[in-house]
C-alpha positions in Angstrom: -20.2 -1.0 -5.7 -19.6 -4.0 -3.4 -15.9 -3.2 -2.6 -15.2 -6.9 -3.0 -11.8 -5.8 -4.4 -10.8 -4.8 -0.8 -9.5 -8.3 -0.1 -6.8 -7.7 -2.7 -5.2 -5.2 -0.4 -4.2 -8.1 1.9 -2.7 -9.9 -1.0 -0.7 -6.8 -1.9 0.8 -6.5 1.7 1.7 -10.2 1.7 3.8 -9.7 -1.4 6.0 -7.3 0.8 7.5 -10.3 2.4 6.7 -13.0 -0.2 8.8 -15.2 -2.3 9.0 -13.1 -5.5 12.0 -10.9 -4.9 10.8 -8.4 -7.5 7.9 -7.5 -5.1 9.4 -7.5 -1.6 9.8 -4.5 0.5 13.5 -4.9 0.8 14.0 -5.2 -3.0 12.1 -1.8 -3.4 14.1 -0.2 -0.6 17.3 -1.5 -2.2 16.3 0.4 -5.4 15.6 3.5 -3.5 18.9 3.4 -1.9 20.7 3.0 -5.3 18.8 6.0 -6.7 19.7 8.1 -3.6 23.3 7.2 -4.0 23.9 7.3 -7.7 21.0 9.1 -9.4 20.1 11.7 -6.9 23.5 12.2 -5.3 22.4 11.8 -1.6 24.4 8.9 -0.1 24.1 10.4 3.3 20.3 9.5 3.3 20.9 5.7 2.7 21.0 5.1 6.6 17.4 6.3 6.9 16.4 3.7 4.2 18.2 1.0 6.0 16.2 1.7 9.1 13.0 0.8 7.1 14.3 -2.7 6.0 12.7 -5.7 7.7 12.4 -9.5 7.3 8.8 -9.6 8.6 5.8 -7.3 9.1 6.5 -7.5 12.9 9.9 -6.2 12.4 8.9 -3.3 10.2 8.2 -1.1 13.1 9.5 2.1 11.4 6.9 1.8 8.7 3.3 3.0 8.6 1.2 1.3 6.1 -1.9 3.0 4.6 -4.3 0.5 3.1 -6.7 2.6 0.9 -10.0 2.0 -0.7 -11.0 4.2 -3.6 -14.8 3.9 -4.0 -17.9 5.5 -5.3 -19.8 7.5 -2.7 -22.9 5.4 -3.4 -21.1 2.1 -2.8 -21.1 -0.1 0.1 -19.7 1.5 3.3 -15.9 1.2 3.3 -15.6 1.4 7.1 -16.3 -2.2 7.9 -14.2 -3.4 5.1 -11.3 -1.3 6.3 -11.7 -2.4 9.9 -11.4 -6.0 8.7 -8.4 -5.3 6.6 -6.7 -3.6 9.5 -7.5 -6.5 11.8 -6.0 -9.0 9.4 -2.9 -6.9 8.9 -2.5 -6.5 12.5 -2.8 -10.1 13.1 -0.1 -10.7 10.4 2.3 -8.5 12.4 1.9 -5.1 11.0 2.2 -2.5 13.8 1.4 0.8 12.3 -1.7 0.9 10.1 -3.7 3.8 9.0 -6.6 3.0 6.7 -8.0 5.4 4.3 -11.1 5.6 2.1 -11.3 8.0 -0.9 -14.8 8.5 -2.1 -15.8 10.0 -5.5 -19.3 11.1 -6.6 -19.8 9.2 -9.9 -16.6 7.1 -9.8 -17.8 4.7 -12.5 -18.4 7.5 -14.9 -15.0 9.0 -14.3 -13.3 5.6 -14.8 -15.2 5.1 -18.1 -14.0 8.5 -19.3 -10.5 7.7 -18.3 -10.6 4.4 -20.1 -11.9 6.1 -23.3 -9.3 8.8 -22.9 -12.2 11.4 -23.2 -13.1 14.6 -21.2 
């Protein structure tokens, strides 16, 4: 209910240009290019993916990132958390940021049901 997990969003975006090659933006885009070419049969679209590649957040000017908080409607107000996340991502060089909050009534109950695989 405190939305303390929201700081993890910053960690996730840092991974996009981090040291682990399995988690970087360019590695994911390379996989999409391979699928476009060989699995889906659309090599003509690879150029569009190439335009999304970047070495830093500042150079990723063709990308819009959408940090999203999923929360219970009775939880802490997500707006200040998202404003802080947007400010930090902007300071890190990201240019196009659209924050989202998705609120559910009774989220905790829904998550418990999903964990128990019940209706």
